[in-house]
N, C-alpha and C positions, 0 to 999 in steps of 0.2 A: 481840481475841485472848482466849483463855480465861484469860489470866493475871490477870484481874480477880477471881478467886476469892480469898477471904480467906485470909491466912496468920496466924491469930491476930489480935492487936491491931496488928501492924506494917503491915498493909495488903498489897495484892497487888503483884505485879510490874507495872510500867507500860511499855507498848510505846513505841518511838521513833516520833515523828510525822515526816512527810516534811520539815518545815521546822525540825526540832529543832536546837538548838545544844548545845555541850558543857556538861554540868552541873558544879556546883562539886565534887561528890564525885570526879568523874573527875580533876580537877586535883589534888585531895587525894591520890588514889591515885598520881599521878605523882611525888609526893615520894619514894616508894621507888625509882622508876627514877632519879631524880636521885642518890640515894645509890649505886645500882648503878653508874651511869656513873662516879661519883667513885671507887668502889672499884677499878674496872677501870683507871682512869687511875693511881691511886696504886700499885697492884700492879705495873703495867708500868713506871712511872717509877723504881721502886726498883731495878730490875735490867734495863736495856734490853739485849735480845739478840734475834736472829732467832727463837729458839724461844719467848721470852717474848712477842713480838709475835704469833706463831702462837696461843699460848694465849689472849691477849687477844682475838684475832679470833674464836676458837671460843666463848669464854664470851659475848662480845657477840652473836654470831649466835644462840646458844640463848636468851639473854635477849630478843633482838629477836623471836624466834618467839613467845615468851610474850606480848610486846606485840601482835603481829599477831593472835593468838587472842583476846586481851583486846579488841582493837578490833572484832573480828567480833561478840563478844558485845554490845559497847556499841552496835552498829548496830541491835540488835533490842530491847534493854530498857534502861530508865533505871537506871543503876547506883546512883543516890542516892535512890531512892524505894522504898517498900514494904519488904519483907523483904530485898531484894537487898543493901543496905549491910552487913547483918550477915555475909553470906557473903563480901563483898568485903573486909571488915576482916580476916577469917581469911586470905584470900588475900594481903592486904598483909603480915600477920605472916610467912606462909610465904615470900613474896618477899623480905622483909627478911632472913630467915635464909639464903635462897639467896644474897643479895648478901654477907652476912657470911662465908659459907663459900667464896666464889669464890677468894680468895688461896690457900686450901689445896687447891683442886681439882686442882692439878698439882704438888703437892709430892712429895718422895721417897715412893714407895709403901711403903717399909719403916717409915715413921714412923707408920703406922696408917691407918685408913679413915674416921675420924670426919668429916673435912672433906668428902671426896668423897661419903660416905653422906648427909650433911646436904644437899648439893647435890641429890642424886637424890631424897631424900624430900621436900624442899621443892618440887621440880619436880612431883612427883606430886600434892601437895596443891593447888598453884595450877592445874595443868591439870585436876585432878578437879573443882574448883569451877567452872571455866569450862565444863566438859562438862555438869555438872549444870544450870547456868543455861541453856545453849543447848538442851539436851534439853527443858527445861520450855517454852522459848519456841516450839519447833517441834513440840510434841507434837500439835497439831491439823493439821499439814501433812505428809501422807505423803511428798510429794516432797522436802521439806527433811530429813525424818528419814532418808530413803535417802541423801541427800547427806552428812549428818552421819556415817552409818555408814561411808562411804567414807574418812573421816579416822581411824577407829578403828585401822587397822593402823599409821598413823604414830604415834599416841599410845602404843600398846603397844610398838612398836619403840624409840621414844625412851626410854621408861622402862627397858626391858630393857638397852639399850646403856649408859645412864647408870649403872645398877646394876652392870653388868659392868665399867665403867670404874672403879668404886669397889672392887669385890671381886676382880677377876682379877689386876691388876698386883701386889698384895702376894704372890701365890702364885708369881710368877716370880722365880727366884733372881738372874738377871742384871739389874742396875739399868737399863742402857741399853735392854735388850729390854723390860723392864717399862714404861719410859717410852714406848717406841714403840708398844706395844700400847694403852696408855692414850690416847695421841694419836690413834691410828687409830680407836679406838672413838668418841671425840669427833667426829672428822671424819665418821664414819658417821652420827652423830646429825644433824649439820648437813645432810648430803646427803639423808638421809631426809626431814627436815622440809621443806626448800625444794623438793625434787623433787615432793613430794606436792602442793604448791600448783598445779603445772602439770599433773600427772597427773590429779588430780581435776577440774580445769577449773572453768568458771564456771557450769555447768548447775545450776539449783536454788538458786543464791544470789541475793541482792539487796542493794543499798545503798539503804536507804529514804531517808536524808537525805544528799545529797551535801555539804551545808553542814556537817553533823556530822562526816562522814568527813574532809574536808579540814582542818577546824579541829582535829580530834583530832591529826592528824599534824603540822600546823604547830606546834602547841603543844609537842609533844615535841622537835621540832627546835630551837625557841627555848630549851627547857630545856637541851638539850645544849650550845648555844652559851653559855648562861649558866653552865653547869657548868664550861666551859673557863676562864672568868674566875675562878670560885671556886677551881678547882684550882690555878691559878697564884698567885693572891694570898694564899690562905689555906691550901689543902691542902698545898702544898709548904713552908709556913712560910718563904717566901722574903722577904717584905716585912714581915709582921706581927712586931712585937717587935724589929725591927732598926733601927738608926739610919737616918733618912731621908736619902737622897743624891739629888742631881739626876739622875745616870744611872739610878738605880732608878726614879724618878718618870717620867723620859722613856720608859724601856722599858715600864713598866706602861701609860702613856698610848698608846704605839704599839700595844700588844697590844689595847687597847680599840678603837683606830681600825681595825685590820685585821679584828677580829672583827665590828665594826659594818658594815664594807664587805662581808663575807661574808653577813651578815644581809640587807643591801640587795640583794645579787646574786640572792637568791631571793625575798624578800618584797616588793620594790618592784614587780616586773612579772610574773615567771614564776609565782610562787605564786598571786596573784589571778587571772591568766588561766587557769591550770590548774583553779582552782576552778570557773570558768564553764564550761570544757570538760567537766568531770565532770558538772555540772548538765545540760548539753546532751545528754550520752550517756544511753542508756536500755538496760535489759535486760542482756544478756550483755556488750555493749561497755562499759557502765559498770562492771560488775564486773571485767572484764579490765583496764580502765584503773586502777581502784582497787587491784587486786592488783599490777600491774606497776610503776606509777609510785610508789605510796605504800608498799605493804607491802614491796616488794623494793628499789626504788631509794633509799628513805630510809635503808636500812641502810648503804650505803657512804658516804653523806653524814655520818651520825653517827659511823661509824668514822673518817672523815677528821677530824672535829672532835676526837675523842680523840687522834688521831695528832698534829695540830699543837698541841694543848694540851700534850702531853708535850714536844714540841720547844721551844715557847716557854718552858715552865717551866725546861728545862735552860739556855736562854740567859739567863733572868733569874737563875738560880743563878750563872752565870758572872759576870754584871754585879754582883751583890751580894756575891760572894766577895772578901774582902780580898786573897787570894792571886792572884786573877785580875784582875777589873776589866773595864770596858767596852772598853778598848783592846786586850785580849788576843784573839788569834785563837781561834776555837772549835774544839776537837777533838771527835771522836766523832760520834754520829749525830744531834745536835741539829738542825743546819741541814737535812740531808736529810729528817728527820721533819717539820720546820716547813714547808719548801717542798713536800715530797711530800704532806703532809696537805692543803694548800690546793689543789694540783693535783688530788688525788683528789676533793675536795669539788666543785670547779668542773666536773670531767669528769662526775661523777655527776649534777650539776645540769643539764648539757647533755643527758644521756640522758633525764632527767626531762622537760625541755622538748621533746625530740624525741618522746617517747611521748605526751605530753598535747596539745601544740600542733602537732606535726608540722613544727616549724621548728628551725633551728639559727642562732644569732646569731654573726656573724663576729667580733664583739668577744671572745666567749668563746674561740673558736678561737685568736685572736691572743694573748690573755693566757696561754693554756696554753703557747704557743710561747715567750713572753717568760719565763714562770716556769721552764720547762725550761732556757732559756739562762742565766737568772740564778742557778740553783742552784749551778753550780761557782764562780761569782763570789762568791756568799754564803759559800761555804766558806773563802774566802781573806780575808774581811773580818773586822774586829773584831766582837765580840758585838752592840754597839749598831748597827753598820753593817749587819749582816745583817738585823736586825729592821727597820731603817729602809728597806732596799731592798724587802723584802717588803711592808711597809705602803704604800710609794709605788706599787707595782704594783697592789695591791688597790684603793686609793683612786683611782688613775688609771683603772681599769676602770669604777668607779662614775661618775666625772666624764665619761668618754667616752660612756657609755650614756645619761647624763642629756641630753647634747647631741644625739646621733644618733637617739635613740629618743623624743624629746620629743613628737612627734605621736602615736605609738602609746601612750605613757604617758598623755597627756591624754585620748585616746579611751577608754582602759580606765577611767580614773577617772570619766569622764562616764557610762559604762555602769554602773559600780558604784553611782554616786550615784543614777542613775535607778532601778536595781533596789532599792536600799534605800528610796528614797522611796515607790515603789509598795508595797513590803512593809509599810512603816510605816502607809501609808494603809489597807491591808487589815486590819492588826491593830487600828487605831483604830476602824474600822467594826465589826469583830467585838466588840470590848470594849464599844462603845456599845450594840450590839444586846443583848449579854449583860446589861448593867446595866438595860435597859428591861424585861427579862422578869420574870415572876413567879418567886418563889423556887423553886416546885416545877415550873415549866415547863421541859421539856428543851430544850437548845440544839440547833438544827438544824445538822447538820454541813455 
């Protein structure tokens, strides 16, 4: 690609190779998304209500769309090489400001427009940097330039709607009406963004490295699961700085167990098999699978992680509260959010499996039925009992699948082992050939 032209002393932008993996700068960039997930969880947990959950869902959807656009750029250019990291650090600063302003995005419009305006301006900066990078990448491809122009209306509409959500509600005298207008504008932003992905279609796009794409999304899901642990243990200030009690330790351990079980539910079999499926797909089908399964279906999984994080945090708060304790029945939305988040996570994971592997596992259907039946039971149990019930169901799912899917799991691991072995042999041959060449002799591709 023409990106090898010099950009001063920093060097050129470097294209993604077909077998590329995620580079370290991309993981560094994800730290801002960790903070963003944490902010959304904290702001929602502070005042749980139906409207607050709606707002959390809207800001998460807009944040995730930034991530999707970010991943599209990362499929074409190495973010940690050449002059690109300079631009990405600016984007990180803007995204950090975006996350800081999220709690003020839906405050009373009469209190001012500083928070909502910072959200809109930060969004413009991040999306603008992504657009500049992608335009540079596709400047030698008329077909991709045309496809990129088809996304211009989405970018313009999103910016206008977010600016309107910041500026219009303060002009409305009735507070409830102003809040409704603001919410409607945010809903319009989300609809415009995600509808555009289907309207524009897959023509003209490409996923150069299936390995890079799948690893990129798997890492952000792991980050979300890790953030759920952080938000409960540290963010809520529930265990740190308080006297250690056996019920608190037991509850925290159960939280680790069921979170690990949810990690296992995706990464033990479904995730690796989906990676192979994306490798096997080519052209338009590969792009469509990457869009549907990863760009779209990972969003409800991450939303579910935030949901059950808030529920488990509320339960831990009940257990560590001297006025309550582990034996007291839990009131409020904690148990529905805990069980509902896990149900949403597994349901979205089933849709992911259906889209990538064209199969449905009966154990997943069964556990969804069990979780739905256990929800009203959990609402009548003490705090530690509800958490124990959920953990037993999640761990039970893992245990059953280990037994009934043993042959499929071993076959998958054997295939992955052979793939890695062949890949390593090719890399070793290439490196040996490269070392034998003269310093000025070009390497044959």
